[in-house]
C-alpha positions in Angstrom: -25.7 15.2 99.4 -22.5 15.1 97.3 -22.2 17.1 94.1 -21.2 15.3 90.9 -20.1 16.7 87.6 -22.0 14.1 85.6 -25.1 12.3 86.9 -26.6 9.4 84.8 -30.2 8.4 85.6 -32.3 5.6 84.2 -35.6 6.3 86.0 -38.2 5.4 83.4 -41.0 3.1 84.4 -40.6 4.1 88.1 -42.9 7.2 88.5 -43.0 8.7 92.0 -39.6 7.3 93.0 -38.0 10.7 93.4 -35.2 9.5 91.2 -35.4 12.4 88.8 -35.5 15.0 91.6 -32.6 13.4 93.5 -30.5 13.3 90.3 -31.1 17.0 89.7 -30.0 17.7 93.3 -26.8 15.7 92.9 -25.6 17.6 89.8 -22.9 20.1 90.7 -23.3 23.7 89.3 -22.2 23.6 85.7 -22.4 19.8 85.6 -24.4 17.5 83.4 -27.5 15.3 83.9 -27.7 12.5 81.4 -31.1 10.8 81.1 -31.4 7.3 79.6 -34.4 6.6 77.4 -34.4 2.8 77.5 -37.0 2.3 80.2 -39.5 4.9 79.2 -40.2 8.5 80.5 -38.7 9.8 83.7 -41.7 11.1 85.7 -41.1 13.8 88.2 -40.2 17.5 88.8 -37.3 19.4 87.5 -36.6 22.1 90.1 -33.4 23.6 88.7 -31.7 26.2 90.8 -28.2 26.1 89.2 -26.6 26.1 85.7 -26.6 22.6 84.3 -26.8 20.7 81.0 -29.5 18.1 80.5 -29.1 15.6 77.7 -30.3 12.2 76.6 -27.8 9.4 76.3 -28.7 8.3 72.7 -25.9 10.3 71.1 -23.0 8.7 73.0 -22.4 5.9 70.6 -22.8 6.9 67.0 -23.1 3.3 65.9 -26.2 3.1 68.0 -27.7 6.5 67.3 -30.8 5.3 65.4 -31.6 2.4 67.7 -31.7 4.2 71.1 -35.0 5.7 72.1 -35.2 9.4 72.9 -34.9 10.4 76.6 -38.3 11.8 77.9 -39.3 13.7 80.9 -43.0 13.6 81.9 -45.0 15.6 84.5 -46.6 13.5 87.3 -50.2 12.6 86.9 -52.7 15.5 87.4 -49.9 18.1 87.1 -49.5 20.7 84.3 -47.1 19.5 81.6 
């Protein structure tokens, strides 16, 4: 799997897809994972084994700061939060 400096994911509303886990794996050491909050919570595991920055995308456009929902990560059903 190729490593990328910046990985953008919009996985909300698709629990169990593995999208969050795959995105974390694609981030290069020292890179950034950007999670969009528009479609709801990203459901999955964060198994982080390298330095990375995780941020939501709401702050990219200051004109849209108050209108963008917060990025959310949620544990899968029946797992500890």
